[in-house]
VMD Tcl script that draws the C-alpha trace (Angstrom):
set ca {
  {48.10 174.65 -132.87}
  {49.64 171.88 -130.76}
  {50.72 168.75 -132.63}
  {49.24 165.42 -131.57}
  {51.26 163.04 -133.76}
  {54.48 164.67 -134.94}
  {57.39 164.66 -132.51}
  {60.90 166.04 -132.95}
  {61.66 163.39 -135.58}
  {58.39 162.58 -137.30}
  {55.87 160.05 -136.02}
  {56.99 156.92 -134.21}
  {55.48 154.14 -132.10}
  {54.89 150.45 -131.50}
  {53.67 148.65 -134.63}
  {49.99 147.80 -134.40}
  {49.34 150.40 -131.72}
  {48.18 153.94 -132.40}
  {49.47 155.79 -134.26}
  {51.49 153.11 -136.08}
  {48.56 151.24 -137.60}
  {47.77 150.63 -141.28}
  {44.61 152.74 -141.01}
  {46.55 155.71 -139.69}
  {49.31 155.33 -142.29}
  {46.71 155.40 -145.07}
  {45.15 158.55 -143.62}
  {48.59 160.11 -143.08}
  {49.55 159.53 -146.72}
  {46.28 161.08 -147.84}
  {46.61 164.08 -145.48}
  {50.21 164.77 -146.53}
  {49.19 164.23 -150.14}
  {46.41 166.82 -149.88}
  {48.96 169.38 -148.70}
  {51.47 168.46 -151.42}
  {48.87 168.21 -154.21}
  {48.60 171.98 -154.35}
  {51.61 171.69 -156.64}
  {50.44 170.28 -160.01}
  {52.03 166.91 -160.76}
  {53.25 166.52 -157.17}
  {55.38 163.50 -156.48}
  {56.89 161.99 -153.35}
  {59.79 159.59 -152.83}
  {59.35 156.80 -150.26}
  {62.24 154.92 -148.70}
  {62.41 152.56 -145.74}
  {64.70 150.50 -143.57}
  {64.63 146.71 -143.28}
  {61.80 146.17 -140.75}
  {59.20 143.64 -141.85}
  {56.46 146.15 -141.00}
  {57.92 148.49 -143.60}
  {56.05 146.64 -146.33}
  {52.76 147.31 -144.57}
  {53.36 151.03 -144.05}
  {54.83 151.49 -147.52}
  {51.66 150.10 -149.10}
  {49.35 152.09 -146.84}
  {51.17 155.39 -147.45}
  {51.26 154.69 -151.19}
  {47.48 154.19 -151.19}
  {46.96 157.41 -149.28}
  {49.11 159.42 -151.67}
  {47.28 157.90 -154.63}
  {43.92 158.86 -153.12}
  {45.15 162.45 -152.85}
  {46.38 162.52 -156.46}
  {50.13 162.37 -155.71}
  {52.64 160.26 -157.65}
  {54.75 157.89 -155.52}
  {58.30 156.76 -156.32}
  {59.43 153.76 -154.27}
  {63.11 153.58 -153.35}
  {63.21 150.41 -151.26}
  {65.63 150.07 -148.32}
  {67.86 153.14 -148.20}
  {69.37 155.28 -145.43}
  {67.41 158.32 -144.28}
  {70.01 160.78 -145.68}
  {69.78 159.01 -149.05}
  {66.07 159.82 -149.23}
  {66.78 163.45 -148.33}
  {69.39 163.69 -151.09}
  {67.30 161.93 -153.75}
  {64.27 164.09 -152.96}
  {66.31 167.10 -154.07}
  {67.89 165.26 -157.00}
  {64.50 164.20 -158.40}
  {62.92 167.60 -157.77}
  {60.20 165.85 -155.78}
  {57.84 167.76 -153.53}
  {58.64 165.56 -150.54}
  {60.51 162.51 -149.33}
  {59.25 159.97 -146.80}
  {61.28 157.57 -144.68}
  {59.62 154.60 -142.98}
  {61.89 153.87 -140.03}
  {62.20 153.94 -136.26}
  {65.93 154.73 -136.50}
  {67.89 152.94 -133.74}
  {64.83 151.25 -132.17}
  {64.20 147.52 -132.43}
  {61.97 145.92 -135.08}
  {58.70 146.14 -133.13}
  {58.72 149.93 -133.49}
  {58.37 151.89 -136.70}
  {57.85 155.48 -137.77}
  {57.37 157.95 -140.58}
  {59.37 161.11 -141.19}
  {59.11 163.63 -143.99}
  {61.57 165.75 -145.94}
  {60.73 168.81 -147.98}
  {61.73 169.23 -151.62}
  {64.94 170.90 -150.39}
  {65.89 167.84 -148.36}
  {65.09 169.40 -144.98}
  {62.71 168.14 -142.31}
  {59.16 169.47 -142.71}
  {58.59 172.74 -140.89}
  {56.29 172.93 -137.88}
  {53.75 174.80 -140.01}
  {53.59 172.03 -142.62}
  {53.31 169.32 -139.97}
  {50.49 171.23 -138.29}
  {48.70 171.55 -141.62}
  {48.99 167.80 -142.20}
  {47.54 167.19 -138.74}
  {44.60 169.46 -139.58}
  {43.86 167.28 -142.63}
  {43.99 164.19 -140.44}
  {40.91 165.50 -138.66}
  {38.90 165.50 -141.91}
  {37.12 162.69 -143.70}
  {39.20 160.96 -146.38}
  {37.84 161.79 -149.83}
  {39.48 160.33 -152.95}
  {40.18 162.37 -156.03}
  {38.47 161.08 -159.22}
  {40.01 157.89 -160.68}
  {41.57 159.75 -163.60}
  {43.36 162.09 -161.14}
  {44.67 159.39 -158.78}
  {48.39 159.08 -158.29}
  {50.42 156.16 -159.59}
  {53.35 154.29 -158.06}
  {56.61 153.28 -159.67}
  {59.97 152.01 -158.46}
  {63.31 153.78 -158.94}
  {65.85 151.09 -159.76}
  {69.06 153.15 -159.65}
  {68.47 154.87 -156.29}
  {71.26 152.97 -154.51}
  {73.80 153.74 -157.21}
  {72.99 157.43 -157.20}
  {73.41 157.67 -153.44}
  {76.68 155.71 -153.49}
  {78.13 158.18 -155.98}
  {76.91 161.09 -153.83}
  {78.70 159.69 -150.77}
  {81.91 159.06 -152.72}
  {81.75 162.63 -153.99}
  {81.73 163.90 -150.40}
  {85.17 162.35 -149.80}
  {87.92 164.83 -150.66}
  {90.84 162.41 -150.40}
  {92.33 160.40 -153.24}
  {91.35 156.97 -151.92}
  {91.08 154.79 -148.84}
  {93.73 152.33 -150.03}
  {95.77 150.89 -147.20}
  {92.99 151.13 -144.64}
  {91.22 148.11 -143.20}
  {87.71 148.90 -141.97}
  {85.04 146.95 -140.15}
  {81.60 148.34 -141.00}
  {78.57 147.40 -138.89}
  {75.37 148.23 -140.77}
  {73.01 147.23 -137.92}
  {71.10 144.91 -140.29}
  {69.44 148.12 -141.39}
  {68.92 150.47 -144.28}
  {72.61 150.88 -145.15}
  {73.42 147.17 -145.37}
  {73.95 147.28 -149.15}
  {75.22 150.79 -149.82}
  {77.66 151.38 -146.95}
  {80.10 148.52 -147.69}
  {80.06 149.47 -151.38}
  {80.96 153.11 -150.68}
  {84.05 152.23 -148.65}
  {85.03 149.37 -150.97}
  {84.76 151.48 -154.13}
  {86.97 154.11 -152.50}
  {89.67 151.48 -152.09}
  {89.42 150.32 -148.49}
  {89.60 146.72 -147.36}
  {86.10 146.25 -145.91}
  {84.89 143.66 -143.43}
  {81.10 144.05 -143.28}
  {78.97 142.85 -140.37}
  {75.32 143.47 -139.60}
  {74.49 142.96 -143.28}
  {72.03 140.05 -143.04}
  {68.65 141.64 -142.30}
  {65.68 139.32 -141.87}
  {63.10 141.97 -141.05}
  {63.35 141.34 -137.32}
  {67.03 141.74 -136.39}
  {67.53 145.45 -137.13}
  {69.61 147.08 -134.35}
  {69.56 143.80 -132.41}
  {72.90 143.48 -130.60}
  {74.57 145.40 -133.39}
  {75.04 148.86 -134.83}
  {75.59 152.12 -132.99}
  {73.55 151.01 -129.95}
  {75.60 147.83 -129.36}
  {79.29 148.17 -130.14}
  {80.38 144.80 -128.70}
  {80.36 142.86 -131.99}
  {82.11 145.67 -133.83}
  {84.78 145.98 -131.13}
  {85.49 142.25 -131.27}
  {85.71 142.31 -135.07}
  {88.08 145.30 -135.08}
  {90.46 143.57 -132.69}
  {90.18 140.14 -134.36}
  {90.91 141.58 -137.81}
  {93.56 144.12 -136.68}
  {91.49 146.81 -138.39}
  {92.38 150.49 -138.45}
  {88.90 151.58 -137.45}
  {85.40 150.29 -136.84}
  {82.31 152.10 -138.14}
  {78.92 151.57 -136.51}
  {75.76 152.82 -138.21}
  {72.23 152.73 -136.84}
  {69.13 151.22 -138.42}
  {68.38 154.11 -140.75}
  {71.98 155.10 -141.42}
  {71.99 158.68 -140.16}
  {74.12 158.03 -137.07}
  {77.73 156.92 -136.81}
  {79.87 155.88 -133.86}
  {83.42 154.58 -134.19}
  {85.79 152.10 -132.58}
  {89.53 152.74 -132.46}
  {92.09 150.11 -133.50}
  {92.66 149.34 -129.81}
  {88.95 148.61 -129.30}
  {88.07 151.84 -127.49}
  {84.73 153.38 -128.61}
  {84.56 156.93 -129.98}
  {81.30 158.81 -129.44}
  {79.67 161.71 -131.28}
  {81.36 164.37 -129.14}
  {84.80 163.03 -130.03}
  {83.83 162.75 -133.71}
  {82.71 166.39 -133.64}
  {86.06 167.36 -132.12}
  {88.02 165.50 -134.83}
  {86.02 167.09 -137.66}
  {86.21 170.60 -136.21}
  {89.97 170.38 -135.73}
  {90.40 169.03 -139.26}
  {88.52 171.99 -140.73}
  {90.31 174.43 -138.47}
  {93.70 173.17 -139.65}
  {92.54 173.53 -143.26}
  {91.15 177.02 -142.52}
  {87.71 175.80 -143.56}
  {85.85 176.10 -140.25}
  {83.06 178.67 -140.36}
  {80.84 179.84 -137.54}
  {80.46 178.08 -134.19}
  {80.34 174.33 -133.76}
  {76.96 173.32 -132.32}
  {76.43 170.54 -129.81}
  {73.52 169.91 -127.46}
  {72.88 170.39 -123.77}
  {74.05 166.78 -123.37}
  {77.43 167.28 -125.07}
  {80.28 166.51 -122.69}
  {81.89 169.48 -120.93}
  {85.24 168.11 -122.06}
  {84.28 168.96 -125.64}
  {83.57 172.54 -124.66}
  {86.90 172.77 -122.85}
  {88.81 171.30 -125.81}
  {87.23 173.75 -128.23}
  {88.01 176.67 -125.92}
  {91.66 175.57 -125.78}
  {91.84 175.73 -129.59}
  {89.86 178.95 -129.97}
  {86.83 177.25 -131.55}
  {83.46 178.82 -130.80}
  {80.93 176.38 -129.37}
  {77.19 176.64 -128.80}
  {74.62 174.27 -127.33}
  {71.16 173.51 -128.71}
  {68.30 171.46 -127.31}
  {68.52 167.68 -127.76}
  {67.57 166.57 -131.29}
  {69.24 166.97 -134.68}
  {66.45 169.30 -135.74}
  {67.45 171.81 -133.05}
  {71.14 171.45 -133.90}
  {70.42 172.18 -137.56}
  {68.31 175.22 -136.68}
  {71.12 176.64 -134.53}
  {73.69 176.01 -137.26}
  {71.63 177.92 -139.80}
  {70.99 180.80 -137.44}
  {74.67 181.07 -136.51}
  {76.18 180.36 -139.93}
  {78.01 177.29 -138.67}
  {79.00 174.16 -140.61}
  {79.42 171.45 -137.99}
  {77.09 170.18 -135.32}
  {76.05 166.97 -133.67}
  {74.96 164.90 -130.74}
  {76.80 162.53 -128.43}
  {74.73 159.68 -129.89}
  {76.57 160.02 -133.21}
  {74.18 162.12 -135.26}
  {76.66 164.50 -136.90}
  {75.79 167.23 -139.39}
  {78.41 168.45 -141.89}
  {76.65 171.17 -143.86}
  {79.61 171.56 -146.20}
  {79.00 167.97 -147.36}
  {75.28 167.22 -146.83}
  {72.09 168.93 -145.68}
  {71.26 166.37 -143.01}
  {73.03 163.95 -140.68}
  {74.62 161.09 -142.61}
  {76.46 158.22 -140.96}
  {78.44 157.19 -144.05}
  {79.56 160.73 -144.81}
  {80.49 161.29 -141.16}
  {82.74 158.23 -141.25}
  {84.30 159.40 -144.52}
  {85.14 162.77 -142.97}
  {86.94 161.08 -140.08}
  {88.86 158.82 -142.48}
  {89.76 161.89 -144.51}
  {91.15 163.52 -141.35}
  {93.20 160.41 -140.52}
  {94.72 160.29 -143.99}
  {95.39 164.02 -144.31}
  {97.18 164.14 -140.94}
  {98.79 160.72 -141.15}
  {97.46 159.93 -137.67}
  {95.43 157.18 -136.10}
  {91.96 157.80 -134.71}
  {93.41 157.39 -131.21}
  {95.85 160.22 -131.89}
  {93.16 162.48 -133.36}
  {90.89 162.22 -130.32}
  {93.79 162.56 -127.92}
  {93.36 166.33 -127.66}
  {89.97 165.96 -125.99}
  {89.41 164.62 -122.50}
  {85.85 163.61 -121.67}
  {84.81 164.47 -118.14}
  {83.21 161.75 -116.00}
  {79.43 162.01 -116.22}
  {76.73 160.87 -113.82}
  {73.09 160.71 -114.95}
  {70.33 160.01 -112.42}
  {66.67 159.65 -113.37}
  {64.39 160.70 -110.54}
  {60.81 159.37 -110.91}
  {58.08 161.78 -109.84}
  {54.32 161.59 -109.50}
  {52.51 163.78 -111.99}
  {54.29 166.31 -114.20}
  {58.02 166.69 -113.73}
  {58.60 170.12 -115.26}
  {56.94 172.21 -112.48}
  {59.48 170.84 -109.99}
  {62.20 172.78 -111.78}
  {60.73 175.94 -110.22}
  {60.37 174.51 -106.73}
  {62.26 176.82 -104.29}
  {64.27 174.00 -102.71}
  {65.23 172.55 -106.09}
  {66.26 175.96 -107.40}
  {68.37 176.65 -104.32}
  {70.08 173.25 -104.52}
  {70.69 173.75 -108.23}
  {72.42 177.08 -107.62}
  {74.55 175.58 -104.88}
  {75.69 172.67 -107.05}
  {76.39 174.97 -110.01}
  {78.53 177.20 -107.79}
  {80.54 174.21 -106.58}
  {81.25 173.13 -110.17}
  {82.49 176.46 -111.57}
  {85.60 175.82 -113.64}
  {85.54 172.06 -113.15}
  {82.22 170.80 -114.41}
  {78.58 171.51 -115.11}
  {75.04 170.56 -114.15}
  {71.99 169.86 -116.29}
  {68.58 169.38 -114.71}
  {65.75 168.74 -117.15}
  {62.33 167.16 -117.27}
  {61.80 164.19 -119.58}
  {59.47 164.90 -122.46}
  {58.14 161.33 -122.56}
  {57.88 160.11 -118.95}
  {57.38 161.48 -115.38}
  {61.09 161.77 -114.65}
  {63.53 164.55 -113.82}
  {66.99 163.88 -115.21}
  {69.95 165.02 -113.11}
  {73.19 165.08 -115.09}
  {76.49 166.21 -113.57}
  {79.93 166.29 -115.17}
  {83.07 167.00 -113.18}
  {86.81 166.51 -113.37}
  {86.47 163.63 -110.88}
  {83.79 160.94 -110.89}
  {83.37 161.11 -107.12}
  {82.65 164.83 -107.29}
  {80.06 164.32 -110.04}
  {78.36 161.50 -108.16}
  {78.17 163.44 -104.90}
  {76.72 166.50 -106.61}
  {74.18 164.45 -108.56}
  {73.03 162.52 -105.50}
  {72.67 165.72 -103.49}
  {70.43 167.33 -106.08}
  {68.49 164.10 -106.73}
  {67.67 163.85 -103.01}
  {66.33 167.41 -103.05}
  {64.18 166.62 -106.08}
  {62.76 163.52 -104.38}
  {61.86 165.50 -101.25}
  {60.24 168.25 -103.32}
  {58.26 165.69 -105.33}
  {57.05 163.94 -102.18}
  {55.99 167.25 -100.64}
  {54.10 168.19 -103.80}
  {52.07 164.95 -103.60}
  {51.14 165.38 -99.92}
}
mol new
graphics top color blue
foreach p $ca { graphics top sphere $p radius 0.5 }
foreach p [lrange $ca 0 end-1] q [lrange $ca 1 end] { graphics top cylinder $p $q radius 0.2 }
display resetview
């Protein structure tokens, strides 16, 4: 069965437009509740970020769960990984996060976690979609679910994060933490402060409309300025739902997810705690692959999306994986990507080695990357098999052997072919990308005529 609503990270869209409407959210809560209600006394935890529309979707989902006979526990604003953790801790049947992650306030979404704290499987999502096609029928009044609020959810998650830090304390470190006016605006500063760091918090004044707006992991300018102005040791940028983390060095240079993955893998390798391959994605910089090869660290690539990274880690027995965007998974500390825990692991590496973040990332050299989006008419994917495109692809790949790589892929959301080339020199990458992009344009034009 093909899914109509669930994407790689739940359901997401523009508020007020299908599927992110109150009517759909009510039906979604009921449909998911009907699947979960097979377990007697089923209960679900619901968390959200700071978007104003979160109140609307929280109420609608709660009503849907009640109509299906499922108990609802409301957590309020909390990071996505907090909901995953608390779902396990409370032995709930599922956890729900109302968030559109790093998107701006006019978007919102819903994602589900199983009782084990993992994303719902494809089979469960397909079953929920099958219930969405049915008429909503309430259980009898005496069987309807109730709603209650968990008041100590933030405290429990803070202690969980602190427990993931293996060092003695963060005393002596000055940190700037940008919470993106999002779900982590209360808990993140407390975690670092209670571990002893001097914390300068920004992006901690949400008004329901300013989440991810010129702040957080998608806009590092404010964080960079604050790091330099306060002579901080490091800057930490979270996204709206707190599962991503990017960093800024003391000298104001940004550190992306590939470099974070390198730092964490080397830390575990030095401690003889690295198990299995490290998993990146097809978009991970070739420089990361080269750095791992130089240190004898196995590296594998998965499709874009933390879900695919996690699947590859479990198949391969690995511990560490992540994306360039800053979604890093440390399975020896948490079951899902967690921005706060990622930052703590980097701080732990700095303290254990007595080195700055600049020194820790110094062993990896990112290759220049060129990304060109080639618009096409109609579907983009069939062009990947066009004879001229295949021939040009082989030629470019041959020219990059030992000094770069090529990725040609169709967008899953728009009629675009993405041409990405990495090479030791920017001019080489640009020339290769433009050559292949021109071939794609010609092939697309010929397909139309």
